[in-house]
C-alpha distance (Angstrom), angle and dihedral (degrees) to the residues before:
residue distance angle dihedral
M1 . . .
E2 3.80 . .
N3 3.79 97.1 .
R4 3.84 93.2 49.1
R5 3.79 99.5 32.9
D6 3.82 91.7 125.8
E7 3.82 96.7 50.9
V8 3.84 108.6 28.8
I9 3.81 130.4 53.3
V10 3.81 113.7 -157.3
I11 3.80 119.0 -153.5
L12 3.80 116.1 -169.0
A13 3.80 115.2 -162.5
G14 3.79 136.4 -174.6
Y15 3.79 147.4 101.3
N16 3.82 115.4 -34.9
D17 3.80 101.4 -117.2
R18 3.79 94.1 42.5
M19 3.78 92.2 47.3
K20 3.80 90.5 53.8
E21 3.80 89.9 53.5
F22 3.80 90.1 46.3
M23 3.81 91.3 53.8
K24 3.80 89.5 56.4
S25 3.80 92.8 53.6
N26 3.80 94.2 82.9
E27 3.80 126.1 31.8
G28 3.78 94.1 -144.6
L29 3.79 96.4 48.2
K30 3.79 100.5 76.7
S31 3.82 93.6 49.4
R32 3.82 90.1 57.5
I33 3.81 94.4 52.8
P34 3.83 108.7 79.3
H35 3.83 97.0 173.6
W36 3.81 132.1 48.0
I37 3.81 111.6 -171.3
D38 3.78 117.0 -167.3
F39 3.82 118.8 -152.7
P40 3.84 106.3 -158.0
D41 3.79 122.4 -155.9
Y42 3.79 114.2 -90.7
S43 3.80 118.6 -101.5
A44 3.80 119.9 -120.1
E45 3.81 89.0 -103.9
E46 3.81 92.2 52.3
L47 3.79 91.5 47.3
T48 3.80 88.8 51.8
D49 3.81 90.4 52.1
I50 3.81 89.2 50.1
F51 3.81 88.7 50.4
R52 3.82 91.2 52.6
Q53 3.81 91.6 47.4
M54 3.81 94.6 47.9
S55 3.80 90.5 47.8
A56 3.80 91.9 51.6
E57 3.82 91.8 47.6
R58 3.82 89.3 55.8
G59 3.80 92.0 48.4
F60 3.81 96.2 -107.9
T61 3.78 127.1 136.3
V62 3.80 116.1 -149.8
T63 3.79 125.6 -152.6
E64 3.81 117.1 -125.0
D65 3.80 91.0 -116.7
A66 3.80 89.3 54.1
V67 3.81 90.1 50.6
K68 3.83 89.9 51.3
Q69 3.80 89.9 50.5
A70 3.81 90.7 50.9
H71 3.83 90.7 48.3
F72 3.81 90.6 52.2
I73 3.80 90.5 51.3
F74 3.82 91.8 48.8
E75 3.81 90.4 51.6
K76 3.76 89.7 52.5
V77 3.80 101.2 45.0
R78 3.81 103.4 35.4
C79 3.80 90.6 81.7
T80 3.81 95.0 55.4
D81 3.79 121.8 106.1
N82 3.82 115.9 -84.1
F83 3.79 92.8 3.2
G84 3.80 109.8 -170.3
N85 3.84 98.8 -137.1
G86 3.83 107.6 -168.0
R87 3.80 91.7 10.7
Y88 3.78 90.1 57.0
V89 3.81 89.8 52.8
R90 3.80 90.8 50.6
N91 3.82 92.1 48.5
L92 3.80 91.3 47.1
L93 3.81 90.5 52.0
D94 3.81 90.7 47.6
R95 3.81 89.3 53.5
A96 3.81 91.3 46.3
A97 3.82 90.6 52.7
Q98 3.81 90.1 50.5
N99 3.81 91.9 48.6
Q100 3.81 90.8 47.4
A101 3.80 91.7 51.1
A102 3.81 91.8 49.4
R103 3.80 90.4 48.4
L104 3.80 95.3 49.9
L105 3.76 99.1 36.3
P106 3.81 116.3 32.8
A107 3.81 117.5 -167.3
G108 3.80 110.2 -60.9
G109 3.82 92.8 8.7
D110 3.79 126.9 141.5
A111 3.82 118.6 -115.9
S112 3.80 95.5 -167.1
G113 3.80 93.6 88.8
I114 3.80 95.7 52.1
R115 3.78 113.9 103.9
R116 3.79 117.3 -127.2
G117 3.82 91.9 -118.9
R118 3.80 91.4 60.0
L119 3.79 93.9 37.5
F120 3.80 92.7 65.4
R121 3.81 100.2 32.0
I122 3.81 123.2 107.4
E123 3.81 113.1 -152.8
T124 3.80 133.9 -168.5
E125 3.79 94.9 -95.4
D126 3.81 89.9 57.9
I127 3.84 92.9 59.9
C128 3.80 115.0 86.2
M129 3.76 135.6 160.3
L130 3.79 118.8 -102.5
E131 3.79 112.9 -127.9
D132 3.81 96.6 -135.6
G133 3.80 111.2 129.3
L134 3.82 95.4 -7.4
R135 3.76 123.1 125.7
K136 3.79 120.3 -128.9
E137 3.79 109.6 -90.7
R138 3.78 127.0 -137.7
P139 3.82 119.2 -123.9
S140 3.79 112.7 -74.9
G141 3.80 113.7 -90.7
T142 3.81 95.1 25.0
A143 3.81 95.1 113.5
Q144 3.81 93.2 45.4
K145 3.80 90.9 51.3
E146 3.81 91.8 47.9
L147 3.80 90.2 51.1
D148 3.80 92.6 48.8
D149 3.82 90.7 47.1
L150 3.80 94.2 53.9
I151 3.78 110.9 115.6
G152 3.80 114.1 -107.3
L153 3.83 118.7 -22.6
M154 3.81 93.1 118.2
D155 3.82 94.5 154.4
V156 3.81 90.7 47.0
K157 3.80 91.9 52.5
K158 3.82 90.9 49.3
V159 3.81 91.6 54.4
I160 3.81 92.6 47.3
H161 3.81 92.2 49.1
K162 3.81 90.9 46.5
A163 3.82 92.6 50.5
I164 3.80 92.5 50.6
A165 3.82 93.1 45.3
N166 3.81 92.0 50.0
Y167 3.79 92.1 49.8
K168 3.81 92.4 48.7
R169 3.83 90.5 49.4
N170 3.80 91.5 52.0
K171 3.79 90.1 49.1
L172 3.82 92.0 51.4
C173 3.80 89.7 49.8
M174 3.81 92.2 51.6
D175 3.82 91.4 46.7
R176 3.82 87.8 56.5
G177 3.77 95.1 48.0
I178 3.82 96.9 -100.5
L179 3.80 109.2 140.0
R180 3.79 114.1 -115.1
D181 3.78 133.2 155.5
K182 3.78 111.8 -122.2
A183 3.79 100.5 -103.9
T184 3.78 119.9 -127.7
L185 3.81 117.6 -129.7
H186 3.83 100.5 -164.2
M187 3.80 108.9 146.9
V188 3.79 146.2 -171.5
F189 3.81 118.2 -140.3
S190 3.81 109.5 -163.5
G191 3.79 124.0 -178.3
N192 3.77 146.2 108.8
P193 3.82 123.9 -78.9
G194 3.79 118.9 -65.5
T195 3.82 96.4 19.7
A196 3.85 93.5 123.9
K197 3.81 98.7 -104.4
T198 3.81 94.8 141.7
T199 3.79 94.1 42.6
V200 3.81 93.2 50.6
A201 3.81 90.6 48.1
R202 3.81 91.2 51.1
L203 3.81 92.5 49.3
F204 3.82 90.5 44.4
A205 3.82 90.0 57.6
E206 3.80 91.3 51.6
I207 3.81 92.9 46.9
L208 3.81 91.3 50.7
K209 3.80 89.1 53.8
E210 3.80 92.2 50.1
E211 3.80 90.6 48.3
K212 3.83 89.9 50.9
V213 3.81 91.3 -119.3
L214 3.81 90.4 119.6
P215 3.81 124.2 27.1
T216 3.82 102.3 -140.2
G217 3.80 109.7 15.0
N218 3.81 89.5 -140.2
F219 3.80 111.5 176.0
V220 3.80 115.5 -154.6
E221 3.82 116.6 -179.5
V222 3.81 117.3 -163.0
G223 3.79 141.3 165.0
R224 3.79 135.9 -166.7
V225 3.81 93.9 -70.8
D226 3.82 89.8 58.5
L227 3.80 94.5 51.2
V228 3.80 108.5 33.1
G229 3.80 121.6 72.0
D230 3.79 126.8 -148.5
H231 3.78 97.3 -130.8
V232 3.80 139.5 35.5
G233 3.81 114.6 -71.1
M234 3.81 96.2 18.2
T235 3.83 102.0 91.2
A236 3.81 102.5 64.4
P237 3.84 93.7 50.5
L238 3.82 89.7 49.7
V239 3.82 91.6 53.9
K240 3.80 92.4 46.5
K241 3.80 90.2 49.1
R242 3.82 90.9 56.0
F243 3.80 90.3 51.1
R244 3.81 89.7 52.8
E245 3.80 90.0 51.0
A246 3.81 91.2 49.9
Q247 3.80 95.4 44.7
G248 3.77 110.0 139.6
G249 3.81 92.0 16.5
V250 3.80 146.6 44.0
L251 3.81 129.7 -46.9
F252 3.82 106.5 -156.4
I253 3.81 114.5 -163.2
D254 3.80 110.0 -166.4
E255 3.82 120.6 -156.1
A256 3.81 87.5 5.8
Y257 3.81 92.2 178.7
A258 3.80 88.2 70.1
L259 3.81 85.5 78.6
C260 3.81 88.8 70.4
D261 3.80 110.2 94.5
G262 3.79 121.2 -154.2
Y263 3.79 88.5 -109.3
R264 3.79 136.1 41.6
S265 3.82 127.5 -97.5
G266 3.80 94.8 23.2
Y267 3.78 127.4 136.9
G268 3.82 89.5 -85.9
D269 3.80 91.5 58.5
E270 3.79 89.1 48.4
A271 3.81 88.4 54.9
I272 3.82 91.8 49.0
N273 3.81 92.5 48.3
T274 3.80 90.9 49.5
L275 3.81 90.6 47.7
V276 3.81 90.7 54.8
Q277 3.80 90.5 49.9
E278 3.81 94.5 46.6
M279 3.82 92.1 45.7
E280 3.79 87.2 61.0
N281 3.81 94.6 41.7
H282 3.82 92.1 50.4
R283 3.80 100.2 32.8
E284 3.82 90.7 126.3
D285 3.80 99.9 47.4
V286 3.83 108.2 27.5
I287 3.80 129.2 50.7
V288 3.80 114.4 -159.2
I289 3.81 119.7 -152.4
F290 3.81 117.8 -169.7
A291 3.81 114.5 -160.4
G292 3.77 135.7 -172.2
Y293 3.80 148.1 99.9
P294 3.83 115.0 -33.9
E295 3.83 102.3 -115.7
P296 3.84 98.4 43.1
M297 3.82 89.5 46.4
K298 3.81 90.0 60.3
E299 3.81 89.3 54.5
F300 3.80 90.3 47.6
L301 3.81 93.2 53.5
D302 3.81 90.1 51.1
R303 3.81 92.2 52.6
N304 3.83 93.8 82.8
P305 3.83 121.7 32.1
G306 3.81 92.5 -142.5
M307 3.80 96.6 51.6
S308 3.81 101.8 79.1
S309 3.82 93.2 47.7
R310 3.82 89.6 58.7
I311 3.81 94.8 51.9
A312 3.79 111.3 93.8
F313 3.81 98.6 -178.6
Q314 3.80 135.1 25.4
V315 3.79 108.6 -161.4
S316 3.79 120.0 -164.6
F317 3.81 118.9 -152.3
D318 3.81 108.6 -157.1
D319 3.80 123.5 -152.5
Y320 3.79 114.8 -95.1
S321 3.79 119.3 -102.9
A322 3.80 121.3 -124.0
D323 3.81 90.6 -102.2
E324 3.83 91.6 50.9
L325 3.81 90.0 49.8
C326 3.80 87.8 53.7
E327 3.81 90.4 52.5
I328 3.81 90.2 49.6
T329 3.81 89.1 50.3
K330 3.80 91.7 53.1
L331 3.80 91.2 48.5
L332 3.80 92.1 48.6
A333 3.79 92.3 47.1
K334 3.81 91.0 50.4
K335 3.81 91.2 52.7
K336 3.81 89.2 50.3
Q337 3.83 91.0 46.6
L338 3.79 90.2 -119.1
R339 3.79 128.1 144.6
L340 3.81 123.0 -144.4
T341 3.79 118.5 -156.0
D342 3.81 119.5 -133.6
R343 3.81 89.6 -109.0
A344 3.82 90.2 52.6
M345 3.81 91.5 51.0
D346 3.82 91.2 47.9
M347 3.79 90.4 53.2
L348 3.80 91.9 46.3
R349 3.80 91.5 50.4
E350 3.78 90.7 51.9
N351 3.82 90.8 48.0
Y352 3.79 91.4 49.6
R353 3.81 91.7 50.8
K354 3.80 88.5 56.5
I355 3.80 96.5 42.8
V356 3.81 98.2 48.9
K357 3.79 88.7 65.6
S358 3.81 91.4 63.1
K359 3.78 124.7 82.8
D360 3.82 122.4 -99.5
F361 3.80 93.1 -5.1
G362 3.78 93.9 166.8
N363 3.83 101.6 -109.9
G364 3.82 108.5 -152.1
R365 3.78 91.7 9.5
Y366 3.79 90.0 56.5
V367 3.80 88.9 54.1
R368 3.77 91.3 52.6
K369 3.80 93.0 47.6
T370 3.81 90.8 48.8
L371 3.80 93.3 49.4
E372 3.81 92.7 46.9
E373 3.80 90.8 51.0
A374 3.81 90.5 47.7
E375 3.82 88.8 52.9
M376 3.80 90.7 53.2
N377 3.81 90.7 48.7
L378 3.81 89.3 50.3
A379 3.79 90.9 50.7
E380 3.81 92.4 49.8
R381 3.80 91.4 48.6
I382 3.81 99.8 48.8
M383 3.80 98.3 37.3
E384 3.79 87.3 74.8
L385 3.82 88.3 68.0
E386 3.79 126.8 86.7
E387 3.81 112.0 -90.6
D388 3.80 93.9 -121.3
R389 3.82 88.9 60.3
L390 3.82 93.5 55.4
T391 3.78 103.7 101.9
S392 3.81 122.2 -177.0
K393 3.79 89.4 -107.3
L394 3.79 92.2 52.8
L395 3.81 91.7 47.9
T396 3.80 92.8 54.1
T397 3.82 105.2 34.5
I398 3.80 119.7 99.7
D399 3.79 115.0 -159.1
A400 3.80 132.2 -168.4
C401 3.80 92.5 -92.7
D402 3.83 89.5 62.0
I403 3.81 95.2 56.0
P404 3.83 111.4 102.9
E405 3.78 119.7 -129.4
A406 3.81 115.4 -96.0
V407 3.80 112.8 -113.2
P408 3.83 111.7 -168.4
Q409 3.79 116.2 -140.4
K410 3.77 115.3 -110.5
E411 3.79 113.8 -123.2
T412 3.78 108.3 -112.3
G413 3.79 98.7 164.3
K414 3.79 89.7 -117.1
H415 3.78 122.3 114.6
K416 3.76 100.1 -122.2
I417 3.76 134.0 128.2
G418 3.78 110.9 -102.1
F419 3.79 94.8 -138.5
L420 3.75 140.7 43.5
R421 3.79 114.0 -64.3
F422 3.79 115.3 -112.6
H423 3.81 133.5 -175.7
R424 3.80 113.3 -83.8
L425 3.75 119.6 -99.4
P426 3.81 118.1 -132.1
F427 3.80 91.5 -99.4
W428 3.82 102.7 50.9
């Protein structure tokens, strides 16, 4: 490159991250490259224009409904890993042409009766999504049903339904030429441990995808360690990386108040400032949900003046009542194929009535811990019997004597869970 600098131009091409590593591989390389040209991914609108142009070049006409279907697909897939951009458009058009041919001319059919207008026209039914890079989707409506079936959380469900309805209304207005700003859906989920904040956020992301509010429904869960660097210049790139990962979906920041350092202008504040900036930059393709305990979350929102103005909804997750904890217990036991006697349920209900009066008792997590301990007590009790006496009913029935004693959590003023931390169940 140095010896022939006057007669040869070298262009190095490749993926962004790998090219940056490549440039570091030789000290003299970077100094000989005066220009770095970044080729961003195409937007859904640009991909649609490419689709129209490719179709015209091949002699096809495309109905407007087919173009809208292609645009929807481009919105959905452009956020997936290693998206092929123009290549994806070409492959999608190839598939559409194949589908159109199969539709017009079944095996052994005669093409002579097909009019030229139909012969070169791509219609909606010919457009289908390619499976490259896409995860397998659950049947439509599954997430909405799971949300509606969650025990309690009536106020939470109302807010979620209202947010989705408002967004859909705005979209219908814009489709009909009525001016509307694209509403942001950034949220704060505040509540004590085990109140289903993470589960609701995960289902919310899937519902937004089904409702075509978000293209991918990606759900990226992060904490302080994922956003705050350990040296100068590392934090902002970390935050931006998480937004790229969540593009087209939801970025869920658990225990968001942990970003607040005990002093100003630290790495945590840098993360918060970058979050505010990226929330604005990605308001149309990423929804940020901050989650944590109620009081610390208020302090977190006050940390940056621009944060509160970017939060569209503050959703409060109340503690479960004793009756709701009983319902959760029954649901958990059913999933584990366990049976609870009436005496066991009476004892549990009494325990729950005592425990709900304590602070940070764990809610759904407390139920899981209690049931797991009851299972161990059952095992210890029946394993003393002869094996031939161990019927299926005996192996799976929890009685009152298996229920552990309720131990209320002492109030320490600290926001900690009063019991051992367990993996989350699918519904909290």
